[in-house]
C-alpha positions, 0 to 999 in steps of 0.5 A: 701269896703274891699281891698279883695272885692275890687281886687275881683271886678277887677278881674271880670272886667277884666274877663268881658273885656277878655270875649269881647275882645279875641285875635287871631292869624291869618295867612296872607296867608290862614286865618288860625286862632290860639289862640297862636303865630306860626312860620309856619302855619300848613294849608299852612307851611307858615313862620312868617304869623301870626299876632294878631287880636281881635276879638269882639262877637257881637250879630248881623250879618254882614248885620244887623240882629240878628241871631235868626230872620234869615229866615230859608232855607227848603230842596227841591228837586233838580229835582222840582227846576226851572232852570233859563237860566244865563242872559248875558250882553255884555261888548262891549269888544271882548277879555273880553267877550270871557274870561267871556264865552259870557259876564257878568252873572246878579248877579254874582260877578267877581274878576280882580286880577293883579300887580299894574299898570298892567291895571286894573282898566283902563280896567274896567273903559272902560267896565264901558263906554261900558256897556251905556243904560243898566242902572246905573254903581256904580264905587266905589274906595278906592284908588282914588279920583273922581278927579283922576278918572276923568283924567284917564277917560278923557285920556281914553274917557269915555262918560257915562252919567249912570257912577257914582262914589263914593269914600268910603271906609266903607262897610256899607256906600257903601252898602247904595249907592248900595241899593238907587241907583239901579245900573246895575253894581257895581266896587269894587276899591279894595276890600283891601281898604274896612273895616267894623267897626265891626271888629277891625282888619285894612282894607286888613286883612284876616278877613276884606277881608273875611267878606267883601266880604261875605256881597258883595255877598249877596248883589249882589245875593240878589238884582241881581246886578253884582259886578266886584272886583277888588283886588291886589296880593302878591309877588307870583302872588296870591290875597292878602288876604285868598284863600276862597276868590276865593272860595267865587266868581264866576270868577276869573280873572287875568291880567298878562303881563310884566311891559316893555312890552305893550301886558296884557293877561287876563286870566279866572282861575275860571268861573262857567259860562263858560270855564276855562284857557280861555284868552284874550289878550290887548295892553296897549297905551295911550288911553288904552287896545287895543284887540289884535284879531290875537295875533300870528300874532302880536307876531311873526311880528318882526321876519325878519331875521333867526338867529340861535336858533330862533323857532316857537312854536304852544301854547295853551291858552285856546281854542286859539292856539297861535304861540310865538317866542323862543330864546335860546343862549349857549355860553361856560360857563366861571366859573365851574358850567354853568348858567341856565336862562329862561324868560317865560318858567319854569326854573325847566322844562328848567332844565330837557330839557337840561339833556335829550338833553346830555343824549339822544341827545349827546349834550354836554351841561353840559359845556354850559351857556344856556339862553332861551327867550320867545319873546314879555314877554309872559309866556309859561307853556304848555308842547307842547313848549317842542320841540320848547325849545329843537331845540332852544337850538341845533340850538344855540349850533350847529350854525345852523339856523332853516328855519324861514317857520318851526314850532315845536309842541310836549312834550319830556319825560325823555327818549327822545321820542315825546309825543303826544299834544291835539288840535293839529289840531287847531295848524295846522290850525293857523299854516297854516293860517300864511303861514307857509310851514312845521310843526314838530309834534309828529308821534302818532299825524300825525297818527290821522289826519283825514284833508288834510293840505297845508304845509308839516307835518313831524312826530318825534318819538324822539328829535334825529328823530327832529335833524336829520330831520332839519339838526342840527347834523353839525355845518356850 
């Protein structure tokens, strides 16, 4: 063969190789694909998130069938489709059933996320023990061996004869095991450890997570198998992997809590079969995750003395009212710029409230360092706690204690007005049940109250009325 012919042959081989293996750049944050590397993702505006990935063209789909042999769907009139009532199975854990909307729906796909060590695997393993007698349960772990899971199961007193374990990371082997055993419930721990041989990228990458979740979803829907996926979270608190992962599943649950506190909150951020923003509370103990049926009494149980800068607020978590203690500390700033520190409350919201207090209430907080803390490691994001933050800061600044029998509810606007909040009746009933005597609420809410209550309800129009009502104007 001539030199020219040999060169042409090598060029053709190189072209064939490039056709079989194409390189793309994928954003690790949102899954956006680009033909070249980009410093900033145009979809999510994340910097330095692109990584190189090889895409191999295959003639078969992820399920092993060729694309030509797929069954085609025929459009139907929606009114002719027979509705099927969702069949729920109780998990045996009351707080978990509350968040799920009554229990696990048959054939649903549930995603549970949380920081490492927060208690995800512990809670799900307890669930596996409570659903005994309703069919087999398959626990698939790609992170721990059977011996490690057995140690934890013995500590939690897990004794379910129908609970089976599979240590595997290859999704093909996992799928074969699920089809052969035909369980009622499948646990995947975790989705980032699973991989498919049809995709050349490493386990946990955007392509792998997206494809694995799609296969699990098709399998559980076709066979009516309830599946729970455990997912890792990023440093920002979001589920690691593409955002489309949360859109594919039926329910998304987040397990939250401070690592150095024993309380945990299970929050529902998406639920196709129930309400969203519902929460359940647990306490991490040696025997596992213990339910807290009355969170308010637990969160304020250690409030004995009556120091300045402490107040109780009523916050709504889903449909459940929570009474939580907020503590504030103000001290003269040593440096020229005052310091603001908030634990459990949004820092930007605190800065706005400090400005409102200085402008509308005449409190000179511009020279004060302000420290705010939500007791027990609970994070509050509802605007109805604004009035409690304002009164706690005023109490600390004036060194005047707020009576222990007072609860504050209300949103504070930029002009200092106290705005109405929703579900005021539930908040007041919870306050009354726990023995509080006075409740400070917005005046507009007080006018709309229909029921009569034993406690004294004080309506305020602005922050000045609230501060004056508690006599926080003068130093002791």
